[in-house]
C-alpha positions as CSV (number, residue, x, y, z in Angstrom):
1,M,99.6,131.4,78.9
2,D,100.8,132.6,82.4
3,V,104.4,132.5,83.6
4,G,103.9,129.3,85.7
5,T,102.3,127.4,82.8
6,L,105.1,128.6,80.4
7,L,107.7,127.4,82.9
8,V,106.1,123.9,83.1
9,V,105.6,123.6,79.4
10,G,109.3,124.8,78.7
11,G,110.8,122.6,81.4
12,S,109.0,119.6,80.1
13,L,109.9,120.1,76.5
14,I,113.5,120.6,77.6
15,G,113.3,117.4,79.8
16,G,111.8,115.4,77.2
17,G,114.2,116.5,74.8
18,I,117.2,115.6,77.0
19,V,115.8,112.1,77.6
20,A,115.0,111.5,74.1
21,G,118.5,112.6,73.0
22,L,120.1,110.3,75.4
23,I,117.9,107.3,74.9
24,A,118.4,107.8,71.2
25,G,122.1,107.6,71.6
26,L,122.1,104.9,74.3
27,L,119.7,102.4,72.8
28,G,119.4,103.5,69.2
29,V,115.5,103.5,69.3
30,G,114.8,107.0,68.2
31,G,113.7,110.0,70.3
32,G,110.1,109.9,68.9
33,I,109.0,107.2,71.3
34,V,109.6,109.5,74.2
35,I,108.8,112.8,72.3
36,V,105.5,111.7,71.4
37,P,104.1,110.8,74.7
38,V,105.6,114.2,76.2
39,L,103.9,116.4,73.6
40,Y,100.5,114.4,73.9
41,W,100.4,114.7,77.6
42,L,101.3,118.4,77.5
43,S,98.3,119.0,75.0
44,P,95.6,119.7,77.4
45,V,97.8,122.4,79.0
46,L,98.3,123.8,75.5
47,H,94.8,123.7,75.0
48,V,95.1,121.6,71.8
49,A,91.9,119.8,70.7
50,P,91.7,116.1,71.8
51,E,91.0,115.1,68.2
52,V,94.3,116.5,66.8
53,A,96.5,116.2,69.8
54,L,98.2,113.0,68.8
55,H,98.4,114.2,65.2
56,C,100.2,117.2,66.3
57,A,102.6,115.3,68.7
58,V,103.4,112.8,65.9
59,A,104.1,115.6,63.2
60,T,106.1,117.6,65.6
61,S,108.2,114.5,66.6
62,L,109.0,113.7,62.9
63,A,110.1,117.5,62.5
64,V,112.5,117.1,65.6
65,I,113.9,113.7,64.1
66,I,115.2,115.5,60.8
67,P,118.1,117.2,62.7
68,T,118.6,114.6,65.3
69,S,119.1,112.0,62.7
70,I,121.4,114.0,60.5
71,S,123.7,114.6,63.7
72,S,123.7,110.8,64.7
73,M,124.0,109.7,61.0
74,R,127.1,111.7,60.7
75,A,128.5,110.4,64.0
76,H,128.0,106.6,63.0
77,H,129.2,107.1,59.4
78,R,132.5,108.6,60.8
79,R,132.8,105.2,62.9
80,G,132.0,103.3,59.9
81,S,128.9,101.8,61.3
82,V,126.4,102.6,58.4
83,D,125.7,99.9,55.9
84,M,125.3,101.9,52.7
85,S,124.6,98.9,50.5
86,L,121.5,98.2,52.7
87,V,120.6,101.9,52.7
88,R,120.6,101.8,48.9
89,V,118.1,98.9,48.9
90,W,115.8,99.9,51.7
91,A,115.7,103.5,51.5
92,P,113.1,103.8,48.5
93,G,110.9,101.6,50.4
94,V,111.2,103.3,53.7
95,A,110.7,106.6,52.0
96,V,107.5,105.5,50.1
97,G,106.2,103.8,53.3
98,A,106.6,107.0,55.4
99,A,105.2,109.3,52.8
100,T,102.1,107.1,52.6
101,G,101.8,107.0,56.5
102,G,102.2,110.8,56.8
103,V,99.1,111.1,54.4
104,I,96.9,108.5,55.7
105,A,97.4,109.5,59.3
106,G,95.4,112.8,58.5
107,F,92.5,110.6,57.8
108,L,92.6,108.5,61.0
109,D,90.8,109.6,64.1
110,A,92.8,110.1,67.5
111,S,91.7,106.7,68.8
112,A,93.1,104.8,65.8
113,L,96.3,106.8,66.0
114,A,96.8,106.1,69.6
115,G,95.9,102.4,69.1
116,V,98.7,102.0,66.5
117,F,101.1,103.8,68.8
118,G,100.2,101.7,71.9
119,V,100.5,98.4,70.2
120,V,103.8,99.1,68.7
121,A,105.2,100.7,71.9
122,L,104.2,97.4,73.7
123,V,105.8,95.3,71.1
124,V,109.0,97.3,71.5
125,A,108.9,97.0,75.1
126,I,108.5,93.3,75.0
127,N,111.4,93.1,72.5
128,M,113.7,95.3,75.0
129,A,112.8,93.2,77.9
130,L,113.9,90.0,76.3
131,P,117.3,88.8,77.9
132,K,118.7,87.9,74.5
133,T,118.4,89.2,70.9
134,I,116.3,86.6,68.8
135,V,118.0,85.6,65.6
136,I,115.9,83.9,62.8
137,A,118.3,84.1,60.0
138,E,122.1,84.8,59.3
139,S,121.5,87.5,56.8
140,L,118.7,89.5,55.1
141,P,116.6,87.7,52.4
142,A,118.3,88.1,48.9
143,S,114.8,88.8,47.4
144,R,114.5,92.6,46.6
145,P,110.6,92.4,47.0
146,A,110.9,91.0,50.4
147,N,113.3,93.8,51.4
148,Y,111.1,96.6,49.9
149,A,108.1,95.1,51.8
150,M,110.0,95.2,55.1
151,A,111.4,98.6,54.5
152,G,108.1,99.8,53.5
153,T,106.2,98.5,56.4
154,I,109.0,100.0,58.8
155,G,108.6,103.4,57.0
156,F,104.8,103.3,57.2
157,I,104.3,102.4,60.8
158,S,107.2,104.7,62.0
159,S,105.6,107.6,60.2
160,L,102.2,107.0,61.8
161,M,103.8,106.9,65.1
162,G,106.2,109.7,64.8
163,I,109.4,107.8,65.6
164,G,112.8,107.5,63.9
165,G,114.2,104.4,62.1
166,G,115.8,102.7,65.2
167,T,112.6,101.8,66.9
168,M,111.6,99.1,64.3
169,S,114.6,98.7,62.1
170,V,117.1,98.0,64.8
171,P,115.1,94.9,66.1
172,T,114.1,93.9,62.6
173,L,117.9,94.0,61.6
174,S,118.9,92.1,64.7
175,L,116.4,89.2,63.8
176,F,118.6,88.7,60.7
177,G,121.9,88.9,62.3
178,T,123.0,92.3,61.8
179,P,125.6,93.3,64.5
180,I,123.9,95.8,67.0
181,H,126.2,98.7,66.3
182,R,125.8,98.4,62.6
183,A,122.2,98.0,62.9
184,V,121.9,101.2,65.1
185,G,124.3,103.2,62.7
186,T,122.2,102.2,59.8
187,A,118.9,103.0,61.3
188,A,120.3,106.6,61.8
189,V,120.0,107.0,58.1
190,F,116.6,105.5,58.0
191,G,115.4,108.0,60.6
192,L,116.0,110.9,58.2
193,V,114.4,108.9,55.4
194,I,111.3,108.4,57.5
195,A,111.0,111.8,59.0
196,A,111.5,113.9,55.8
197,P,108.7,112.5,53.6
198,G,106.6,111.8,56.7
199,V,106.5,115.4,58.0
200,I,105.5,116.5,54.5
201,G,102.3,114.5,54.7
202,Y,101.5,116.0,58.1
203,L,102.2,119.3,57.0
204,W,99.8,119.1,54.1
205,N,97.2,117.3,56.1
206,G,97.1,119.8,58.8
207,Q,96.7,122.9,56.9
208,G,93.6,125.0,58.3
209,V,92.7,122.2,60.8
210,A,91.1,123.8,63.9
211,G,92.5,123.0,67.4
212,R,96.3,123.1,66.8
213,P,98.6,124.7,69.1
214,P,99.6,128.4,68.4
215,F,102.3,129.0,65.7
216,S,101.8,125.7,64.0
217,F,102.5,124.9,60.5
218,G,100.3,122.0,59.6
219,Y,100.3,119.8,62.3
220,V,103.8,120.7,63.4
221,S,104.1,122.9,66.5
222,L,107.2,125.2,65.6
223,P,108.0,126.3,69.0
224,A,107.9,122.7,70.4
225,A,109.9,121.4,67.6
226,A,112.7,124.1,68.1
227,V,113.0,123.5,71.8
228,L,113.2,119.6,71.5
229,G,115.3,119.7,68.5
230,V,118.0,121.8,70.2
231,A,117.9,119.4,73.3
232,T,118.1,116.3,71.2
233,V,120.9,117.2,69.1
234,I,123.0,118.3,72.0
235,F,122.3,115.1,74.2
236,A,122.1,112.4,71.5
237,P,126.2,112.4,71.2
238,M,126.2,112.1,75.0
239,G,124.1,109.2,75.0
240,A,126.2,107.5,72.3
241,H,129.3,108.1,74.6
242,L,127.4,106.7,77.6
243,A,126.4,103.6,75.8
244,H,130.1,102.5,76.0
245,T,130.2,102.9,79.7
246,L,126.8,102.0,81.3
247,N,125.0,98.6,81.7
248,R,122.8,98.6,78.5
249,T,120.9,95.6,79.6
250,W,119.3,97.3,82.7
251,L,118.8,100.7,80.7
252,K,116.9,98.6,78.1
253,R,114.5,97.1,80.7
254,C,113.9,100.3,82.6
255,F,112.8,101.8,79.2
256,A,110.7,98.8,78.4
257,V,108.9,99.6,81.7
258,F,108.4,103.3,80.5
259,L,107.3,102.1,77.1
260,A,104.9,99.5,78.7
261,I,103.1,102.2,80.8
262,T,103.0,104.4,77.7
263,A,101.3,101.7,75.8
264,Y,98.7,101.1,78.7
265,R,98.0,105.0,78.6
266,M,97.5,104.9,75.0
267,L,95.3,101.9,74.8
268,T,93.0,102.9,77.7
């Protein structure tokens, strides 16, 4: 790789990590929704085989989410915005769903994985563009099987997409009347619960697969994960601070446009 290409790749990773960290702190959606497209679009420059490019992007994103979610989780816990009773109920289902998604992803081709990412990104974009949060009930169902089903679905889809807990769990919790700050804080815990078992599946499935980027462990690109991880951990707290000073409505709508464009690129 020549110096010019190295600068482009390094700058893109740092920039992507900064944006991912800020977005995660501002909107509580998880940085993976930014990291995966950045890594996927960089894959031709890194000479990653097209059939494994999205697998590597998703796996590397999950690896980055681990330190990011730990940092975010600690900050939210200090503010008392983590619902530990909900964590105890949902965590097993989220973990099982994430582990299952990480294993199954290895058997999906690139177009199927891109389809999953594109559809979910479009749904999240529509949700963010809505002027008001839709509430269908004042609290979560009392039924444990219903909670396990929701948690498992969130873990499964999030692991397939390489995103943290916020992208799916925050809108879900908001549907059931959970205050936004409590939903975001609790979702930070689910980010770790999703990323840890999910990335193990990608590490196992990616062993010996041809076409991966250099210095990969399984499907995880270690250099990219290191650069992105440092940037997101530094900038996520800044995003959380800005959330109290900036107009979140316009930020959400701008990010919805980004997601809609990403969904279009993934689905076409």
